[in-house]
PLY file of the C-alpha trace (Angstrom):
ply
format ascii 1.0
element vertex 88
property float x
property float y
property float z
element edge 87
property int vertex1
property int vertex2
end_header
5.54 -17.51 12.17
2.61 -17.30 9.80
1.92 -14.22 7.73
-1.05 -12.17 8.84
-4.00 -11.83 6.48
-4.03 -8.40 4.84
-7.12 -7.24 6.74
-5.32 -7.76 10.05
-2.79 -5.05 9.13
-3.39 -1.38 10.01
-5.08 0.64 7.25
-6.08 -2.42 5.19
-9.81 -2.95 4.93
-11.75 -5.37 2.78
-11.62 -3.17 -0.34
-7.87 -2.53 -0.29
-7.20 -6.18 0.57
-9.22 -7.15 -2.51
-7.23 -4.76 -4.71
-3.98 -6.24 -3.39
-5.20 -9.79 -3.91
-6.14 -8.91 -7.50
-2.48 -8.06 -8.18
-1.07 -11.14 -6.43
-0.36 -9.78 -2.95
-2.26 -11.97 -0.50
-0.65 -11.60 2.94
1.59 -9.54 5.20
4.88 -11.06 4.01
4.06 -10.56 0.34
3.14 -6.92 0.98
6.33 -6.29 2.96
8.45 -8.00 0.30
6.75 -6.02 -2.46
6.93 -2.64 -0.71
4.42 0.17 -0.82
5.70 1.76 -4.02
5.70 -1.49 -6.00
2.30 -2.45 -4.59
0.76 0.85 -5.74
2.38 0.43 -9.17
0.75 -3.00 -9.46
-2.67 -1.67 -8.40
-2.30 1.37 -10.68
-1.37 -0.86 -13.62
-4.39 -3.06 -12.91
-6.75 -0.03 -12.80
-5.37 3.48 -13.34
-8.51 5.09 -11.89
-8.39 3.10 -8.68
-5.44 4.61 -6.78
-4.85 7.70 -4.69
-2.10 9.11 -2.49
-3.92 8.02 0.67
-3.86 4.42 -0.59
-0.09 4.65 -0.92
0.15 6.07 2.60
-2.10 3.26 3.85
0.14 0.63 2.26
3.27 2.16 3.79
1.61 2.36 7.18
0.54 -1.27 6.93
4.12 -2.28 6.16
5.39 -0.27 9.14
2.58 -1.56 11.38
1.14 1.91 12.09
-1.84 4.03 11.08
-0.89 6.00 7.99
-1.58 9.28 9.81
1.46 8.53 11.96
3.95 8.19 9.10
7.02 10.39 9.42
6.63 13.63 7.43
9.78 12.97 5.39
8.36 9.58 4.33
5.04 11.14 3.35
6.95 13.63 1.20
8.94 10.82 -0.48
5.74 8.93 -1.18
3.99 12.05 -2.48
6.83 12.72 -4.96
6.77 9.07 -6.04
3.00 9.09 -6.50
3.06 12.28 -8.59
5.66 10.68 -10.88
3.51 7.56 -11.18
0.37 9.47 -12.13
1.89 12.03 -14.52
0 1
1 2
2 3
3 4
4 5
5 6
6 7
7 8
8 9
9 10
10 11
11 12
12 13
13 14
14 15
15 16
16 17
17 18
18 19
19 20
20 21
21 22
22 23
23 24
24 25
25 26
26 27
27 28
28 29
29 30
30 31
31 32
32 33
33 34
34 35
35 36
36 37
37 38
38 39
39 40
40 41
41 42
42 43
43 44
44 45
45 46
46 47
47 48
48 49
49 50
50 51
51 52
52 53
53 54
54 55
55 56
56 57
57 58
58 59
59 60
60 61
61 62
62 63
63 64
64 65
65 66
66 67
67 68
68 69
69 70
70 71
71 72
72 73
73 74
74 75
75 76
76 77
77 78
78 79
79 80
80 81
81 82
82 83
83 84
84 85
85 86
86 87
């Protein structure tokens, strides 16, 4: 089975797909193998002013195949704690 292009995943539009491509993540399999936390670290390292918590939620939702609004609350809390550590 072929990997889907990033823009075919939930929550991933042209702009976020471009940010991911800039850090070497070019398709569904690469994003899933990287994980949302590592993907946001890569984007944040590339441009510290170009990340936000909603981007991290979007990445996690894309990996799970759901809109980020539907993430489990416990997972949102884990991601929020992670993101605050990243941006300290």
